[in-house]
N, CA and C atoms of all chains as a GROMACS GRO file, in nm:
protein
  597
    1MET      N    1   0.008  22.995  -4.566
    1MET     CA    2  -0.075  23.113  -4.601
    1MET      C    3  -0.152  23.159  -4.477
    2SER      N    4  -0.145  23.289  -4.446
    2SER     CA    5  -0.211  23.342  -4.327
    2SER      C    6  -0.363  23.346  -4.348
    3PRO      N    7  -0.440  23.350  -4.238
    3PRO     CA    8  -0.587  23.357  -4.252
    3PRO      C    9  -0.632  23.479  -4.334
    4PHE      N   10  -0.559  23.590  -4.318
    4PHE     CA   11  -0.596  23.710  -4.394
    4PHE      C   12  -0.579  23.687  -4.545
    5ASN      N   13  -0.464  23.632  -4.582
    5ASN     CA   14  -0.441  23.603  -4.724
    5ASN      C   15  -0.542  23.501  -4.778
    6LEU      N   16  -0.576  23.406  -4.692
    6LEU     CA   17  -0.674  23.305  -4.732
    6LEU      C   18  -0.811  23.370  -4.758
    7ALA      N   19  -0.849  23.462  -4.669
    7ALA     CA   20  -0.978  23.531  -4.686
    7ALA      C   21  -0.978  23.615  -4.813
    8VAL      N   22  -0.867  23.685  -4.838
    8VAL     CA   23  -0.858  23.768  -4.959
    8VAL      C   24  -0.865  23.681  -5.084
    9THR      N   25  -0.795  23.568  -5.081
    9THR     CA   26  -0.797  23.478  -5.196
    9THR      C   27  -0.936  23.419  -5.218
   10ALA      N   28  -1.006  23.389  -5.107
   10ALA     CA   29  -1.142  23.334  -5.119
   10ALA      C   30  -1.237  23.438  -5.179
   11LEU      N   31  -1.224  23.563  -5.135
   11LEU     CA   32  -1.308  23.670  -5.192
   11LEU      C   33  -1.280  23.687  -5.341
   12LEU      N   34  -1.151  23.685  -5.375
   12LEU     CA   35  -1.112  23.700  -5.516
   12LEU      C   36  -1.168  23.585  -5.600
   13ALA      N   37  -1.156  23.464  -5.548
   13ALA     CA   38  -1.206  23.347  -5.622
   13ALA      C   39  -1.357  23.354  -5.637
   14ALA      N   40  -1.426  23.399  -5.531
   14ALA     CA   41  -1.573  23.411  -5.540
   14ALA      C   42  -1.611  23.514  -5.646
   15GLY      N   43  -1.539  23.625  -5.649
   15GLY     CA   44  -1.568  23.729  -5.748
   15GLY      C   45  -1.544  23.682  -5.889
   16VAL      N   46  -1.431  23.614  -5.911
   16VAL     CA   47  -1.400  23.566  -6.046
   16VAL      C   48  -1.501  23.458  -6.088
   17ALA      N   49  -1.540  23.372  -5.994
   17ALA     CA   50  -1.640  23.270  -6.026
   17ALA      C   51  -1.772  23.334  -6.066
   18CYS      N   52  -1.811  23.440  -5.995
   18CYS     CA   53  -1.935  23.512  -6.030
   18CYS      C   54  -1.925  23.569  -6.171
   19GLU      N   55  -1.810  23.629  -6.201
   19GLU     CA   56  -1.794  23.692  -6.333
   19GLU      C   57  -1.798  23.588  -6.445
   20VAL      N   58  -1.730  23.476  -6.424
   20VAL     CA   59  -1.730  23.371  -6.527
   20VAL      C   60  -1.872  23.317  -6.546
   21LEU      N   61  -1.943  23.297  -6.433
   21LEU     CA   62  -2.081  23.249  -6.440
   21LEU      C   63  -2.169  23.348  -6.517
   22CYS      N   64  -2.149  23.476  -6.491
   22CYS     CA   65  -2.228  23.579  -6.560
   22CYS      C   66  -2.197  23.582  -6.709
   23ALA      N   67  -2.069  23.565  -6.744
   23ALA     CA   68  -2.032  23.563  -6.886
   23ALA      C   69  -2.097  23.443  -6.956
   24LEU      N   70  -2.097  23.328  -6.888
   24LEU     CA   71  -2.161  23.210  -6.947
   24LEU      C   72  -2.313  23.230  -6.955
   25GLY      N   73  -2.370  23.297  -6.856
   25GLY     CA   74  -2.512  23.326  -6.858
   25GLY      C   75  -2.549  23.416  -6.975
   26VAL      N   76  -2.466  23.517  -7.000
   26VAL     CA   77  -2.490  23.606  -7.115
   26VAL      C   78  -2.483  23.526  -7.246
   27LEU      N   79  -2.394  23.427  -7.251
   27LEU     CA   80  -2.381  23.346  -7.372
   27LEU      C   81  -2.501  23.254  -7.391
   28VAL      N   82  -2.547  23.192  -7.283
   28VAL     CA   83  -2.646  23.084  -7.294
   28VAL      C   84  -2.789  23.137  -7.301
   29MET      N   85  -2.820  23.239  -7.222
   29MET     CA   86  -2.959  23.284  -7.212
   29MET      C   87  -3.008  23.344  -7.344
   30ARG      N   88  -3.141  23.340  -7.361
   30ARG     CA   89  -3.200  23.388  -7.486
   30ARG      C   90  -3.269  23.522  -7.462
   31GLY      N   91  -3.249  23.614  -7.554
   31GLY     CA   92  -3.318  23.743  -7.546
   31GLY      C   93  -3.240  23.845  -7.465
   32PRO      N   94  -3.259  23.973  -7.497
   32PRO     CA   95  -3.181  24.077  -7.428
   32PRO      C   96  -3.214  24.091  -7.280
   33PHE      N   97  -3.338  24.065  -7.241
   33PHE     CA   98  -3.376  24.086  -7.102
   33PHE      C   99  -3.312  23.982  -7.010
   34GLN      N  100  -3.310  23.857  -7.054
   34GLN     CA  101  -3.244  23.753  -6.973
   34GLN      C  102  -3.094  23.774  -6.968
   35LYS      N  103  -3.037  23.818  -7.080
   35LYS     CA  104  -2.893  23.844  -7.082
   35LYS      C  105  -2.859  23.961  -6.990
   36LEU      N  106  -2.950  24.061  -6.985
   36LEU     CA  107  -2.924  24.178  -6.900
   36LEU      C  108  -2.918  24.140  -6.752
   37HIS      N  109  -2.996  24.039  -6.712
   37HIS     CA  110  -2.990  23.994  -6.572
   37HIS      C  111  -2.847  23.955  -6.536
   38TYR      N  112  -2.786  23.878  -6.624
   38TYR     CA  113  -2.651  23.829  -6.596
   38TYR      C  114  -2.547  23.941  -6.609
   39ALA      N  115  -2.566  24.029  -6.708
   39ALA     CA  116  -2.472  24.141  -6.723
   39ALA      C  117  -2.476  24.232  -6.600
   40SER      N  118  -2.598  24.254  -6.548
   40SER     CA  119  -2.612  24.339  -6.430
   40SER      C  120  -2.552  24.273  -6.307
   41ALA      N  121  -2.570  24.142  -6.294
   41ALA     CA  122  -2.511  24.071  -6.180
   41ALA      C  123  -2.359  24.078  -6.185
   42GLY      N  124  -2.303  24.073  -6.306
   42GLY     CA  125  -2.158  24.085  -6.320
   42GLY      C  126  -2.107  24.221  -6.279
   43THR      N  127  -2.191  24.324  -6.298
   43THR     CA  128  -2.151  24.460  -6.261
   43THR      C  129  -2.157  24.482  -6.110
   44THR      N  130  -2.243  24.405  -6.041
   44THR     CA  131  -2.262  24.430  -5.898
   44THR      C  132  -2.198  24.323  -5.809
   45VAL      N  133  -2.240  24.198  -5.822
   45VAL     CA  134  -2.197  24.094  -5.727
   45VAL      C  135  -2.048  24.064  -5.741
   46GLY      N  136  -2.007  24.031  -5.865
   46GLY     CA  137  -1.866  23.996  -5.886
   46GLY      C  138  -1.773  24.113  -5.857
   47ALA      N  139  -1.814  24.232  -5.901
   47ALA     CA  140  -1.731  24.351  -5.876
   47ALA      C  141  -1.718  24.379  -5.727
   48PHE      N  142  -1.826  24.353  -5.651
   48PHE     CA  143  -1.823  24.375  -5.506
   48PHE      C  144  -1.718  24.284  -5.440
   49PHE      N  145  -1.721  24.157  -5.475
   49PHE     CA  146  -1.627  24.061  -5.413
   49PHE      C  147  -1.482  24.095  -5.449
   50ILE      N  148  -1.458  24.120  -5.579
   50ILE     CA  149  -1.320  24.149  -5.622
   50ILE      C  150  -1.273  24.281  -5.563
   51GLY      N  151  -1.360  24.381  -5.563
   51GLY     CA  152  -1.323  24.510  -5.504
   51GLY      C  153  -1.293  24.498  -5.356
   52LEU      N  154  -1.375  24.420  -5.285
   52LEU     CA  155  -1.353  24.401  -5.141
   52LEU      C  156  -1.218  24.334  -5.116
   53ALA      N  157  -1.186  24.235  -5.200
   53ALA     CA  158  -1.058  24.164  -5.183
   53ALA      C  159  -0.939  24.259  -5.204
   54ILE      N  160  -0.945  24.338  -5.310
   54ILE     CA  161  -0.830  24.425  -5.342
   54ILE      C  162  -0.819  24.540  -5.241
   55VAL      N  163  -0.935  24.598  -5.202
   55VAL     CA  164  -0.931  24.707  -5.103
   55VAL      C  165  -0.878  24.656  -4.970
   56ALA      N  166  -0.921  24.537  -4.929
   56ALA     CA  167  -0.869  24.478  -4.805
   56ALA      C  168  -0.719  24.456  -4.815
   57ARG      N  169  -0.675  24.408  -4.929
   57ARG     CA  170  -0.532  24.381  -4.951
   57ARG      C  171  -0.451  24.511  -4.946
   58GLU      N  172  -0.510  24.618  -4.999
   58GLU     CA  173  -0.437  24.745  -5.008
   58GLU      C  174  -0.437  24.824  -4.877
   59THR      N  175  -0.540  24.805  -4.794
   59THR     CA  176  -0.553  24.890  -4.675
   59THR      C  177  -0.519  24.820  -4.544
   60LEU      N  178  -0.546  24.689  -4.534
   60LEU     CA  179  -0.519  24.618  -4.410
   60LEU      C  180  -0.381  24.554  -4.415
   61HIS      N  181  -0.308  24.565  -4.305
   61HIS     CA  182  -0.172  24.511  -4.301
   61HIS      C  183  -0.156  24.421  -4.179
   62ALA      N  184  -0.039  24.361  -4.168
   62ALA     CA  185  -0.013  24.267  -4.059
   62ALA      C  186  -0.031  24.335  -3.923
   63GLY      N  187  -0.090  24.263  -3.830
   63GLY     CA  188  -0.114  24.318  -3.696
   63GLY      C  189  -0.239  24.401  -3.687
   64GLY      N  190  -0.319  24.402  -3.792
   64GLY     CA  191  -0.446  24.476  -3.790
   64GLY      C  192  -0.432  24.624  -3.821
   65ALA      N  193  -0.314  24.667  -3.864
   65ALA     CA  194  -0.294  24.808  -3.897
   65ALA      C  195  -0.370  24.845  -4.024
   66VAL      N  196  -0.434  24.961  -4.021
   66VAL     CA  197  -0.508  25.009  -4.139
   66VAL      C  198  -0.434  25.128  -4.197
   67GLU      N  199  -0.398  25.117  -4.323
   67GLU     CA  200  -0.327  25.227  -4.390
   67GLU      C  201  -0.396  25.254  -4.524
   68VAL      N  202  -0.463  25.367  -4.530
   68VAL     CA  203  -0.536  25.400  -4.653
   68VAL      C  204  -0.436  25.449  -4.758
   69SER      N  205  -0.433  25.378  -4.871
   69SER     CA  206  -0.340  25.417  -4.978
   69SER      C  207  -0.417  25.474  -5.096
   70ALA      N  208  -0.345  25.542  -5.184
   70ALA     CA  209  -0.409  25.598  -5.304
   70ALA      C  210  -0.466  25.488  -5.391
   71GLY      N  211  -0.391  25.377  -5.401
   71GLY     CA  212  -0.439  25.265  -5.481
   71GLY      C  213  -0.569  25.208  -5.428
   72GLY      N  214  -0.576  25.193  -5.296
   72GLY     CA  215  -0.698  25.141  -5.235
   72GLY      C  216  -0.817  25.231  -5.261
   73LEU      N  217  -0.794  25.363  -5.252
   73LEU     CA  218  -0.903  25.458  -5.278
   73LEU      C  219  -0.948  25.454  -5.423
   74GLU      N  220  -0.851  25.440  -5.514
   74GLU     CA  221  -0.887  25.434  -5.657
   74GLU      C  222  -0.969  25.309  -5.688
   75VAL      N  223  -0.929  25.196  -5.629
   75VAL     CA  224  -1.006  25.073  -5.650
   75VAL      C  225  -1.146  25.089  -5.592
   76LEU      N  226  -1.154  25.148  -5.471
   76LEU     CA  227  -1.284  25.169  -5.408
   76LEU      C  228  -1.372  25.258  -5.495
   77ALA      N  229  -1.312  25.364  -5.551
   77ALA     CA  230  -1.389  25.455  -5.637
   77ALA      C  231  -1.438  25.382  -5.763
   78ALA      N  232  -1.349  25.304  -5.824
   78ALA     CA  233  -1.386  25.233  -5.948
   78ALA      C  234  -1.499  25.134  -5.922
   79VAL      N  235  -1.488  25.057  -5.813
   79VAL     CA  236  -1.589  24.955  -5.784
   79VAL      C  237  -1.720  25.021  -5.743
   80CYS      N  238  -1.713  25.128  -5.661
   80CYS     CA  239  -1.836  25.199  -5.623
   80CYS      C  240  -1.905  25.258  -5.746
   81PHE      N  241  -1.825  25.310  -5.839
   81PHE     CA  242  -1.881  25.366  -5.962
   81PHE      C  243  -1.958  25.259  -6.038
   82MET      N  244  -1.896  25.141  -6.054
   82MET     CA  245  -1.964  25.032  -6.126
   82MET      C  246  -2.086  24.984  -6.050
   83PHE      N  247  -2.071  24.969  -5.918
   83PHE     CA  248  -2.177  24.911  -5.836
   83PHE      C  249  -2.299  25.003  -5.830
   84LEU      N  250  -2.277  25.134  -5.819
   84LEU     CA  251  -2.388  25.227  -5.800
   84LEU      C  252  -2.448  25.277  -5.931
   85LEU      N  253  -2.364  25.298  -6.032
   85LEU     CA  254  -2.415  25.357  -6.157
   85LEU      C  255  -2.438  25.253  -6.268
   86GLY      N  256  -2.383  25.132  -6.253
   86GLY     CA  257  -2.405  25.027  -6.353
   86GLY      C  258  -2.553  24.996  -6.374
   87PRO      N  259  -2.632  24.983  -6.266
   87PRO     CA  260  -2.775  24.954  -6.284
   87PRO      C  261  -2.849  25.060  -6.364
   88ALA      N  262  -2.800  25.185  -6.365
   88ALA     CA  263  -2.866  25.290  -6.444
   88ALA      C  264  -2.857  25.255  -6.593
   89VAL      N  265  -2.740  25.209  -6.637
   89VAL     CA  266  -2.724  25.170  -6.778
   89VAL      C  267  -2.809  25.047  -6.807
   90THR      N  268  -2.817  24.955  -6.711
   90THR     CA  269  -2.897  24.834  -6.730
   90THR      C  270  -3.044  24.870  -6.749
   91ILE      N  271  -3.095  24.961  -6.666
   91ILE     CA  272  -3.236  25.003  -6.677
   91ILE      C  273  -3.261  25.072  -6.810
   92LEU      N  274  -3.167  25.159  -6.850
   92LEU     CA  275  -3.182  25.229  -6.978
   92LEU      C  276  -3.179  25.130  -7.095
   93THR      N  277  -3.090  25.030  -7.087
   93THR     CA  278  -3.083  24.928  -7.193
   93THR      C  279  -3.214  24.849  -7.200
   94ALA      N  280  -3.267  24.813  -7.084
   94ALA     CA  281  -3.392  24.735  -7.081
   94ALA      C  282  -3.507  24.817  -7.139
   95ARG      N  283  -3.512  24.944  -7.105
   95ARG     CA  284  -3.621  25.030  -7.158
   95ARG      C  285  -3.609  25.044  -7.310
   96THR      N  286  -3.484  25.058  -7.358
   96THR     CA  287  -3.464  25.071  -7.503
   96THR      C  288  -3.501  24.941  -7.574
   97ALA      N  289  -3.461  24.827  -7.516
   97ALA     CA  290  -3.495  24.697  -7.576
   97ALA      C  291  -3.646  24.678  -7.578
   98ARG      N  292  -3.709  24.719  -7.472
   98ARG     CA  293  -3.855  24.708  -7.463
   98ARG      C  294  -3.921  24.795  -7.571
   99ARG      N  295  -3.869  24.916  -7.589
   99ARG     CA  296  -3.926  25.007  -7.689
   99ARG      C  297  -3.905  24.954  -7.831
  100LEU      N  298  -3.791  24.888  -7.854
  100LEU     CA  299  -3.765  24.834  -7.987
  100LEU      C  300  -3.854  24.712  -8.016
  101GLU      N  301  -3.882  24.633  -7.911
  101GLU     CA  302  -3.963  24.513  -7.933
  101GLU      C  303  -4.112  24.544  -7.936
  102HIS      N  304  -4.156  24.627  -7.838
  102HIS     CA  305  -4.298  24.667  -7.832
  102HIS      C  306  -4.297  24.819  -7.824
  103GLU      N  307  -4.370  24.883  -7.906
  103GLU     CA  308  -4.359  25.029  -7.919
  103GLU      C  309  -4.374  25.103  -7.786
  104PRO      N  310  -4.484  25.083  -7.709
  104PRO     CA  311  -4.492  25.157  -7.582
  104PRO      C  312  -4.413  25.087  -7.472
  105VAL      N  313  -4.356  25.164  -7.380
  105VAL     CA  314  -4.282  25.108  -7.268
  105VAL      C  315  -4.378  25.060  -7.160
  106GLU      N  316  -4.499  25.120  -7.155
  106GLU     CA  317  -4.594  25.087  -7.049
  106GLU      C  318  -4.643  24.943  -7.061
  107ILE      N  319  -4.692  24.888  -6.950
  107ILE     CA  320  -4.742  24.751  -6.946
  107ILE      C  321  -4.871  24.743  -7.028
  108THR      N  322  -4.879  24.641  -7.115
  108THR     CA  323  -5.000  24.624  -7.195
  108THR      C  324  -5.105  24.550  -7.111
  109PRO      N  325  -5.234  24.565  -7.146
  109PRO     CA  326  -5.340  24.493  -7.070
  109PRO      C  327  -5.319  24.342  -7.069
  110ALA      N  328  -5.269  24.287  -7.181
  110ALA     CA  329  -5.247  24.142  -7.186
  110ALA      C  330  -5.138  24.099  -7.087
  111GLU      N  331  -5.032  24.180  -7.076
  111GLU     CA  332  -4.925  24.148  -6.980
  111GLU      C  333  -4.975  24.162  -6.837
  112LEU      N  334  -5.059  24.262  -6.815
  112LEU     CA  335  -5.115  24.283  -6.681
  112LEU      C  336  -5.202  24.165  -6.642
  113GLU      N  337  -5.273  24.113  -6.742
  113GLU     CA  338  -5.363  24.000  -6.716
  113GLU      C  339  -5.286  23.876  -6.673
  114ARG      N  340  -5.174  23.848  -6.745
  114ARG     CA  341  -5.102  23.725  -6.714
  114ARG      C  342  -4.996  23.746  -6.605
  115GLY      N  343  -4.972  23.868  -6.563
  115GLY     CA  344  -4.883  23.894  -6.449
  115GLY      C  345  -4.737  23.897  -6.480
  116SER      N  346  -4.695  23.907  -6.605
  116SER     CA  347  -4.550  23.915  -6.636
  116SER      C  348  -4.529  23.998  -6.761
  117MET      N  349   0.391  23.412  -6.101
  117MET     CA  350   0.244  23.410  -6.122
  117MET      C  351   0.175  23.403  -5.986
  118ASN      N  352   0.102  23.507  -5.948
  118ASN     CA  353   0.030  23.506  -5.822
  118ASN      C  354  -0.121  23.494  -5.847
  119VAL      N  355  -0.198  23.495  -5.739
  119VAL     CA  356  -0.343  23.472  -5.754
  119VAL      C  357  -0.410  23.586  -5.831
  120TYR      N  358  -0.355  23.706  -5.819
  120TYR     CA  359  -0.416  23.820  -5.888
  120TYR      C  360  -0.398  23.808  -6.040
  121LEU      N  361  -0.283  23.762  -6.082
  121LEU     CA  362  -0.260  23.744  -6.226
  121LEU      C  363  -0.345  23.628  -6.280
  122ILE      N  364  -0.362  23.524  -6.198
  122ILE     CA  365  -0.449  23.413  -6.239
  122ILE      C  366  -0.594  23.463  -6.252
  123ALA      N  367  -0.636  23.545  -6.153
  123ALA     CA  368  -0.772  23.601  -6.158
  123ALA      C  369  -0.789  23.689  -6.282
  124ALA      N  370  -0.687  23.771  -6.312
  124ALA     CA  371  -0.695  23.858  -6.430
  124ALA      C  372  -0.705  23.774  -6.558
  125THR      N  373  -0.629  23.665  -6.564
  125THR     CA  374  -0.635  23.577  -6.682
  125THR      C  375  -0.775  23.518  -6.698
  126ALA      N  376  -0.834  23.473  -6.586
  126ALA     CA  377  -0.970  23.416  -6.592
  126ALA      C  378  -1.071  23.522  -6.636
  127LEU      N  379  -1.054  23.645  -6.586
  127LEU     CA  380  -1.147  23.752  -6.624
  127LEU      C  381  -1.134  23.787  -6.772
  128ILE      N  382  -1.011  23.790  -6.821
  128ILE     CA  383  -0.991  23.819  -6.964
  128ILE      C  384  -1.049  23.706  -7.050
  129ALA      N  385  -1.032  23.582  -7.003
  129ALA     CA  386  -1.089  23.468  -7.077
  129ALA      C  387  -1.242  23.474  -7.079
  130ALA      N  388  -1.300  23.530  -6.972
  130ALA     CA  389  -1.447  23.540  -6.965
  130ALA      C  390  -1.502  23.641  -7.065
  131ILE      N  391  -1.416  23.722  -7.125
  131ILE     CA  392  -1.462  23.817  -7.228
  131ILE      C  393  -1.502  23.742  -7.356
  132ALA      N  394  -1.442  23.625  -7.379
  132ALA     CA  395  -1.467  23.550  -7.503
  132ALA      C  396  -1.615  23.519  -7.526
  133PRO      N  397  -1.689  23.465  -7.425
  133PRO     CA  398  -1.832  23.441  -7.449
  133PRO      C  399  -1.908  23.568  -7.484
  134CYS      N  400  -1.867  23.681  -7.423
  134CYS     CA  401  -1.935  23.807  -7.454
  134CYS      C  402  -1.909  23.849  -7.599
  135LEU      N  403  -1.788  23.824  -7.647
  135LEU     CA  404  -1.757  23.859  -7.786
  135LEU      C  405  -1.838  23.774  -7.883
  136VAL      N  406  -1.862  23.649  -7.846
  136VAL     CA  407  -1.946  23.562  -7.931
  136VAL      C  408  -2.087  23.621  -7.941
  137VAL      N  409  -2.141  23.666  -7.827
  137VAL     CA  410  -2.276  23.726  -7.828
  137VAL      C  411  -2.275  23.856  -7.909
  138CYS      N  412  -2.168  23.935  -7.895
  138CYS     CA  413  -2.158  24.060  -7.973
  138CYS      C  414  -2.160  24.031  -8.123
  139ALA      N  415  -2.094  23.922  -8.163
  139ALA     CA  416  -2.083  23.891  -8.305
  139ALA      C  417  -2.210  23.827  -8.361
  140ARG      N  418  -2.281  23.748  -8.279
  140ARG     CA  419  -2.391  23.668  -8.332
  140ARG      C  420  -2.530  23.714  -8.287
  141GLY      N  421  -2.538  23.792  -8.179
  141GLY     CA  422  -2.669  23.827  -8.124
  141GLY      C  423  -2.730  23.948  -8.191
  142SER      N  424  -2.852  23.984  -8.143
  142SER     CA  425  -2.918  24.106  -8.192
  142SER      C  426  -2.847  24.228  -8.132
  143VAL      N  427  -2.892  24.346  -8.174
  143VAL     CA  428  -2.825  24.469  -8.129
  143VAL      C  429  -2.833  24.483  -7.977
  144MET      N  430  -2.951  24.462  -7.919
  144MET     CA  431  -2.966  24.481  -7.775
  144MET      C  432  -2.894  24.372  -7.697
  145GLU      N  433  -2.892  24.251  -7.753
  145GLU     CA  434  -2.815  24.143  -7.688
  145GLU      C  435  -2.666  24.178  -7.688
  146ALA      N  436  -2.620  24.234  -7.800
  146ALA     CA  437  -2.479  24.272  -7.811
  146ALA      C  438  -2.444  24.383  -7.714
  147ILE      N  439  -2.537  24.477  -7.693
  147ILE     CA  440  -2.510  24.585  -7.597
  147ILE      C  441  -2.503  24.531  -7.455
  148ALA      N  442  -2.591  24.436  -7.422
  148ALA     CA  443  -2.585  24.374  -7.289
  148ALA      C  444  -2.450  24.304  -7.268
  149ALA      N  445  -2.405  24.233  -7.372
  149ALA     CA  446  -2.276  24.164  -7.362
  149ALA      C  447  -2.160  24.264  -7.354
  150LEU      N  448  -2.176  24.375  -7.426
  150LEU     CA  449  -2.071  24.479  -7.424
  150LEU      C  450  -2.057  24.541  -7.285
  151GLU      N  451  -2.170  24.560  -7.217
  151GLU     CA  452  -2.165  24.614  -7.080
  151GLU      C  453  -2.087  24.521  -6.987
  152LEU      N  454  -2.110  24.391  -7.003
  152LEU     CA  455  -2.035  24.297  -6.919
  152LEU      C  456  -1.888  24.296  -6.958
  153CYS      N  457  -1.860  24.312  -7.088
  153CYS     CA  458  -1.720  24.320  -7.134
  153CYS      C  459  -1.646  24.434  -7.063
  154GLY      N  460  -1.712  24.549  -7.054
  154GLY     CA  461  -1.650  24.664  -6.987
  154GLY      C  462  -1.621  24.636  -6.841
  155THR      N  463  -1.716  24.573  -6.773
  155THR     CA  464  -1.696  24.538  -6.632
  155THR      C  465  -1.578  24.441  -6.617
  156LEU      N  466  -1.575  24.340  -6.704
  156LEU     CA  467  -1.467  24.241  -6.697
  156LEU      C  468  -1.331  24.306  -6.723
  157THR      N  469  -1.327  24.399  -6.818
  157THR     CA  470  -1.202  24.468  -6.849
  157THR      C  471  -1.153  24.550  -6.729
  158THR      N  472  -1.246  24.623  -6.667
  158THR     CA  473  -1.210  24.705  -6.550
  158THR      C  474  -1.156  24.618  -6.437
  159LEU      N  475  -1.226  24.508  -6.409
  159LEU     CA  476  -1.183  24.420  -6.300
  159LEU      C  477  -1.050  24.352  -6.333
  160ALA      N  478  -1.031  24.318  -6.460
  160ALA     CA  479  -0.904  24.258  -6.500
  160ALA      C  480  -0.789  24.357  -6.482
  161LEU      N  481  -0.814  24.485  -6.515
  161LEU     CA  482  -0.710  24.588  -6.496
  161LEU      C  483  -0.675  24.606  -6.349
  162ILE      N  484  -0.778  24.599  -6.262
  162ILE     CA  485  -0.753  24.609  -6.118
  162ILE      C  486  -0.666  24.492  -6.071
  163CYS      N  487  -0.702  24.372  -6.116
  163CYS     CA  488  -0.624  24.253  -6.074
  163CYS      C  489  -0.482  24.258  -6.130
  164LEU      N  490  -0.466  24.306  -6.253
  164LEU     CA  491  -0.331  24.316  -6.310
  164LEU      C  492  -0.245  24.415  -6.233
  165ALA      N  493  -0.305  24.529  -6.194
  165ALA     CA  494  -0.230  24.629  -6.117
  165ALA      C  495  -0.185  24.572  -5.983
  166GLU      N  496  -0.274  24.497  -5.919
  166GLU     CA  497  -0.238  24.436  -5.790
  166GLU      C  498  -0.135  24.325  -5.812
  167GLY      N  499  -0.153  24.250  -5.918
  167GLY     CA  500  -0.062  24.138  -5.945
  167GLY      C  501   0.079  24.183  -5.977
  168PHE      N  502   0.091  24.298  -6.044
  168PHE     CA  503   0.224  24.350  -6.078
  168PHE      C  504   0.279  24.447  -5.973
  169HIS      N  505   0.202  24.467  -5.864
  169HIS     CA  506   0.243  24.557  -5.754
  169HIS      C  507   0.271  24.699  -5.806
  170ARG      N  508   0.186  24.747  -5.893
  170ARG     CA  509   0.200  24.883  -5.947
  170ARG      C  510   0.074  24.962  -5.910
  171GLN      N  511   0.083  25.044  -5.806
  171GLN     CA  512  -0.034  25.119  -5.760
  171GLN      C  513  -0.080  25.221  -5.864
  172ALA      N  514   0.014  25.271  -5.943
  172ALA     CA  515  -0.022  25.373  -6.042
  172ALA      C  516  -0.120  25.318  -6.145
  173TYR      N  517  -0.116  25.187  -6.168
  173TYR     CA  518  -0.204  25.128  -6.269
  173TYR      C  519  -0.351  25.126  -6.225
  174PHE      N  520  -0.377  25.145  -6.096
  174PHE     CA  521  -0.517  25.147  -6.051
  174PHE      C  522  -0.592  25.264  -6.115
  175GLY      N  523  -0.520  25.370  -6.147
  175GLY     CA  524  -0.583  25.485  -6.213
  175GLY      C  525  -0.639  25.448  -6.349
  176VAL      N  526  -0.571  25.357  -6.418
  176VAL     CA  527  -0.620  25.312  -6.549
  176VAL      C  528  -0.756  25.244  -6.533
  177ALA      N  529  -0.768  25.161  -6.430
  177ALA     CA  530  -0.894  25.090  -6.405
  177ALA      C  531  -1.005  25.190  -6.371
  178LEU      N  532  -0.970  25.292  -6.293
  178LEU     CA  533  -1.071  25.392  -6.256
  178LEU      C  534  -1.122  25.466  -6.379
  179VAL      N  535  -1.030  25.508  -6.465
  179VAL     CA  536  -1.069  25.577  -6.589
  179VAL      C  537  -1.151  25.484  -6.678
  180CYS      N  538  -1.110  25.357  -6.682
  180CYS     CA  539  -1.182  25.258  -6.765
  180CYS      C  540  -1.326  25.242  -6.717
  181SER      N  541  -1.346  25.237  -6.585
  181SER     CA  542  -1.483  25.218  -6.533
  181SER      C  543  -1.572  25.336  -6.572
  182VAL      N  544  -1.517  25.456  -6.569
  182VAL     CA  545  -1.597  25.574  -6.606
  182VAL      C  546  -1.628  25.573  -6.757
  183LEU      N  547  -1.526  25.543  -6.838
  183LEU     CA  548  -1.546  25.545  -6.983
  183LEU      C  549  -1.641  25.434  -7.029
  184VAL      N  550  -1.634  25.319  -6.963
  184VAL     CA  551  -1.725  25.209  -6.998
  184VAL      C  552  -1.869  25.250  -6.970
  185TRP      N  553  -1.890  25.317  -6.859
  185TRP     CA  554  -2.026  25.361  -6.824
  185TRP      C  555  -2.078  25.462  -6.925
  186ILE      N  556  -1.994  25.559  -6.959
  186ILE     CA  557  -2.035  25.660  -7.057
  186ILE      C  558  -2.058  25.595  -7.193
  187GLY      N  559  -1.970  25.503  -7.231
  187GLY     CA  560  -1.985  25.432  -7.358
  187GLY      C  561  -2.116  25.354  -7.364
  188GLY      N  562  -2.152  25.291  -7.253
  188GLY     CA  563  -2.277  25.217  -7.247
  188GLY      C  564  -2.397  25.307  -7.270
  189LEU      N  565  -2.393  25.425  -7.206
  189LEU     CA  566  -2.503  25.520  -7.225
  189LEU      C  567  -2.514  25.564  -7.371
  190VAL      N  568  -2.399  25.591  -7.433
  190VAL     CA  569  -2.400  25.639  -7.572
  190VAL      C  570  -2.452  25.530  -7.666
  191PHE      N  571  -2.406  25.406  -7.646
  191PHE     CA  572  -2.453  25.296  -7.732
  191PHE      C  573  -2.604  25.278  -7.721
  192VAL      N  574  -2.654  25.280  -7.597
  192VAL     CA  575  -2.798  25.260  -7.577
  192VAL      C  576  -2.876  25.376  -7.638
  193ARG      N  577  -2.823  25.497  -7.623
  193ARG     CA  578  -2.890  25.615  -7.678
  193ARG      C  579  -2.907  25.603  -7.829
  194PHE      N  580  -2.802  25.562  -7.898
  194PHE     CA  581  -2.809  25.552  -8.044
  194PHE      C  582  -2.881  25.426  -8.089
  195ALA      N  583  -2.876  25.319  -8.010
  195ALA     CA  584  -2.950  25.197  -8.046
  195ALA      C  585  -3.101  25.224  -8.043
  196GLY      N  586  -3.142  25.317  -7.957
  196GLY     CA  587  -3.285  25.350  -7.950
  196GLY      C  588  -3.338  25.412  -8.078
  197ARG      N  589  -3.248  25.462  -8.162
  197ARG     CA  590  -3.292  25.526  -8.289
  197ARG      C  591  -3.303  25.426  -8.403
  198LEU      N  592  -3.272  25.298  -8.377
  198LEU     CA  593  -3.266  25.202  -8.487
  198LEU      C  594  -3.401  25.176  -8.550
  199LYS      N  595  -3.506  25.177  -8.466
  199LYS     CA  596  -3.637  25.142  -8.520
  199LYS      C  597  -3.692  25.254  -8.606
   0.00000   0.00000   0.00000
């Protein structure tokens, strides 16, 4: 296996490991806010590693030649979409969960007092 | 069977814990798990396309990522009306 293939496989394995860890975190953690931490990490960290591996595989070739393909661009677009806009859904979910649990979204004096 | 197909299998298997949360958790917990399900599905589609050497399939993953994001917004919007 060439060093390039080894690096791509390592990135892919790191990404899949992140995703599996995030899925287990969503299962184990209690409450929507703790689960959202893991769901958000799955949208950013794992997607970044897997996207990097596939884009590198699609664009870099033997001898260091770079060839931008349609597939590579589509993967880049999909991963960038998840990476950049995923946190927006996470923030909206957290605000909605907060509103359902405690009526106002703003910090209460008691929470301000204890710092969390 | 190459590394991409193995990765896709692991990603699809990782959907199972999220489905458990969707079935047993509260509404907001289920939405959090559903968001991760969408991410896992998109990444699994990317790995499957690479594993089968079909560049045209990357378009499916791109469409999936957009629809998952829109779906997440819609679910959260309507979940806010539950109270």
